[in-house]
C-alpha positions as CSV (number, residue, x, y, z in Angstrom):
1,M,110.6,120.6,86.1
2,K,113.4,120.2,82.8
3,R,115.8,116.6,83.7
4,A,118.6,118.6,83.1
5,D,117.0,121.1,86.1
6,V,115.8,118.2,88.2
7,V,119.9,116.5,88.3
8,D,121.1,120.4,88.6
9,F,118.7,121.4,91.3
10,Y,120.1,118.2,93.5
11,A,123.5,118.4,93.1
12,R,123.1,122.1,94.6
13,L,121.5,119.7,97.7
14,A,123.9,117.4,98.0
15,A,127.3,120.1,97.0
16,D,125.3,121.9,100.3
17,N,125.3,118.6,102.6
18,P,126.6,115.4,100.7
19,H,126.4,112.8,103.5
20,P,122.4,113.3,105.3
21,E,121.3,111.7,107.2
22,T,117.8,111.4,109.9
23,E,117.6,114.3,112.3
24,L,116.0,111.2,114.6
25,A,118.8,109.6,117.3
26,Y,119.2,105.4,117.0
27,S,121.1,103.2,117.6
28,N,119.9,100.6,115.5
29,P,116.8,99.2,113.4
30,Y,114.4,98.8,116.7
31,Q,114.4,101.9,118.4
32,L,114.6,103.6,114.3
33,V,111.3,102.0,114.2
34,V,109.8,103.1,117.0
35,A,111.3,106.8,116.6
36,V,110.2,107.1,113.8
37,A,106.5,106.0,114.2
38,L,106.7,108.8,118.0
39,S,107.7,111.0,115.0
40,A,104.4,110.8,113.7
41,Q,103.0,114.9,114.2
42,S,105.8,115.3,116.7
43,T,109.3,116.8,116.0
44,D,112.4,115.2,115.8
45,I,113.7,117.6,118.7
46,G,111.4,116.6,120.8
47,V,111.5,112.4,119.4
48,N,114.8,112.4,120.6
49,K,114.5,114.3,123.7
50,A,111.5,112.4,125.3
51,T,113.9,108.9,123.6
52,R,116.9,109.3,125.7
53,A,116.4,107.6,128.7
54,L,114.3,105.6,127.1
55,F,116.9,104.0,124.3
56,A,119.7,103.7,127.3
57,R,117.3,101.5,128.5
58,V,115.5,99.7,126.1
59,D,117.7,98.6,122.9
60,T,115.2,95.8,121.8
61,P,111.5,94.0,121.0
62,E,112.2,92.0,124.6
63,K,112.5,95.2,126.6
64,M,109.8,96.8,125.2
65,V,107.5,94.3,125.9
66,A,109.4,94.4,129.3
67,L,108.9,97.6,130.1
68,G,105.2,97.7,128.9
69,E,102.3,100.5,128.4
70,A,102.2,102.3,130.9
71,G,106.7,102.4,131.6
72,L,106.9,103.4,127.5
73,K,103.8,106.6,128.7
74,Q,106.6,107.6,131.2
75,H,109.1,108.4,129.0
76,I,107.1,109.7,125.6
77,K,104.2,111.4,128.2
78,T,105.5,115.1,126.0
79,I,105.0,114.0,122.5
80,G,101.5,114.6,121.3
81,L,99.4,111.3,121.2
82,F,101.8,109.4,123.4
83,N,98.8,107.1,124.5
84,T,98.3,105.2,121.4
85,K,101.8,106.1,119.6
86,A,103.0,103.6,123.3
87,K,100.1,100.8,122.5
88,N,101.3,100.5,119.5
89,V,105.2,100.5,120.2
90,I,104.0,98.3,122.4
91,A,102.5,95.9,119.8
92,L,105.0,96.2,117.0
93,S,107.3,95.1,119.6
94,Q,104.8,91.9,120.0
95,A,104.9,91.2,116.6
96,L,108.6,91.1,115.6
97,I,108.7,89.1,118.7
98,A,106.1,86.8,116.7
99,D,106.7,87.3,113.7
100,H,109.4,88.3,112.8
101,G,112.0,86.8,115.7
102,S,113.0,90.3,117.0
103,Q,114.2,92.0,113.5
104,V,113.1,94.2,111.5
105,P,112.0,93.2,107.9
106,A,113.7,95.0,105.5
107,D,110.5,94.4,103.9
108,R,107.2,96.9,102.9
109,D,104.4,94.9,103.2
110,A,105.9,93.3,106.5
111,L,106.8,96.3,107.8
112,E,102.8,98.8,107.1
113,K,101.7,94.9,108.7
114,L,103.3,96.3,112.2
115,P,100.7,97.6,115.0
116,G,100.9,102.4,114.4
117,V,103.7,102.0,110.8
118,G,102.3,103.5,107.7
119,R,103.7,103.9,104.3
120,K,105.8,106.3,105.1
121,T,107.6,105.4,108.8
122,A,108.3,101.9,106.1
123,N,110.2,104.4,103.4
124,V,111.4,105.7,105.9
125,V,113.1,102.4,107.6
126,L,113.7,101.3,104.7
127,N,115.5,104.3,103.2
128,V,117.5,105.3,106.9
129,A,118.3,100.5,108.1
130,F,118.8,99.1,104.9
131,G,119.9,101.5,102.2
132,A,116.7,100.9,99.4
133,E,115.9,103.6,97.3
134,T,112.6,104.7,98.5
135,F,111.1,108.6,98.9
136,A,108.9,109.1,102.6
137,V,106.9,112.0,101.8
138,D,106.0,113.5,104.9
139,T,104.4,117.6,105.1
140,H,108.3,118.9,103.9
141,I,108.7,116.6,101.1
142,F,105.5,117.0,100.0
143,R,105.2,120.7,100.2
144,V,109.0,120.8,98.3
145,G,108.0,118.9,95.8
146,N,104.7,121.3,94.2
147,R,106.2,124.0,95.7
148,T,109.6,123.4,93.4
149,G,107.9,121.9,90.5
150,L,110.5,119.5,91.4
151,A,107.1,117.2,91.5
152,R,103.8,117.5,91.6
153,G,101.0,115.7,93.1
154,K,97.4,116.1,95.4
155,T,98.7,113.8,97.6
156,P,101.6,112.0,99.5
157,L,101.4,109.0,97.8
158,A,101.4,110.4,94.5
159,V,104.2,113.0,95.2
160,E,106.3,109.4,95.8
161,K,105.6,108.4,92.6
162,A,106.8,111.9,90.7
163,L,110.3,111.6,92.8
164,D,110.2,107.5,92.5
165,K,110.2,108.9,88.3
166,A,112.4,111.9,88.9
167,T,114.5,110.9,90.4
168,P,118.2,109.7,88.2
169,A,120.4,107.7,90.1
170,P,123.1,109.3,91.7
171,F,120.8,111.2,94.1
172,R,118.3,108.7,94.8
173,V,119.2,106.8,97.3
174,H,119.9,110.6,99.7
175,A,117.0,112.1,98.2
176,H,114.4,112.2,100.1
177,H,116.7,113.7,103.2
178,W,117.5,116.3,101.1
179,L,114.6,117.0,100.5
180,I,112.5,117.5,104.3
181,L,116.3,119.0,104.9
182,H,115.3,121.8,102.7
183,G,111.7,121.5,103.5
184,R,112.8,122.2,107.0
185,Y,115.6,124.9,107.2
186,I,114.7,127.1,103.9
187,C,111.8,126.2,101.9
188,K,109.5,126.9,105.9
189,A,106.1,126.5,104.9
190,R,104.9,130.3,106.5
191,T,107.1,132.3,104.7
192,P,110.7,130.2,102.7
193,E,113.7,131.0,102.9
194,C,114.3,132.4,98.8
195,W,116.4,134.3,99.4
196,R,119.6,131.7,101.0
197,C,117.5,129.1,98.6
198,P,120.6,127.0,96.5
199,V,118.1,126.3,93.9
200,A,115.4,129.8,94.1
201,D,116.5,130.2,90.5
202,L,115.3,126.2,89.6
203,C,112.8,126.9,91.6
204,A,108.4,127.2,90.4
205,Y,107.3,129.0,93.1
206,K,106.8,133.0,92.6
207,P,107.6,135.4,94.0
208,K,111.2,134.3,95.5
209,T,110.5,135.4,99.5
210,P,113.6,139.1,99.2
211,A,116.3,138.5,101.2
212,P,115.5,140.6,104.9
213,R,118.1,143.7,106.0
214,G,121.9,142.6,106.1
215,K,121.5,139.4,103.9
216,S,122.9,138.6,101.3
217,E,122.0,135.6,98.7
218,P,123.8,133.3,97.8
219,A,125.5,132.9,94.5
220,T,124.0,129.9,92.1
221,T,125.6,128.2,89.8
């Protein structure tokens, strides 16, 4: 995608949603780490339902350790892979207490050393909690990057590096949220809703999905 088109691409997404935010519910960086770790192979909606009562009770690593693995499982048993995730959350909580004074570190390497925290989770935490210019490539961003031509790559890391290179300064902090939400609600996996996409004319995907009967295509600028 040409540089001018990349700027236009982001500008249109920004116009539709000037201040994008994660759809995960949390009240502090610790709860964010837990929520993102729980969200792997699960929906944000499902995680929020499971953590509503949990986060009303637990907002520090110490409280999570006190709750224990068995207690945590009772809260998150509706989430996929909850047994493994419960074990990791207790372990990462213990690591935060022992190694970081119970504070979430604003450092990718340190975050990735926490049990159950990979590069994507670390990037989300760095961006959302600390405002870092990171690109957390999930399935939605991987699809949008390759499908549109914005950032092509055969692996999530390759797409992340392509986004880092292609995304201009005014859009870097919010870029991954715009792309996630775009992939979640418009550029869907099976049937992208090209007919209502604000960047359809900039996108490399062909053929475009036509509008259903009674629907009109949005005007592009």
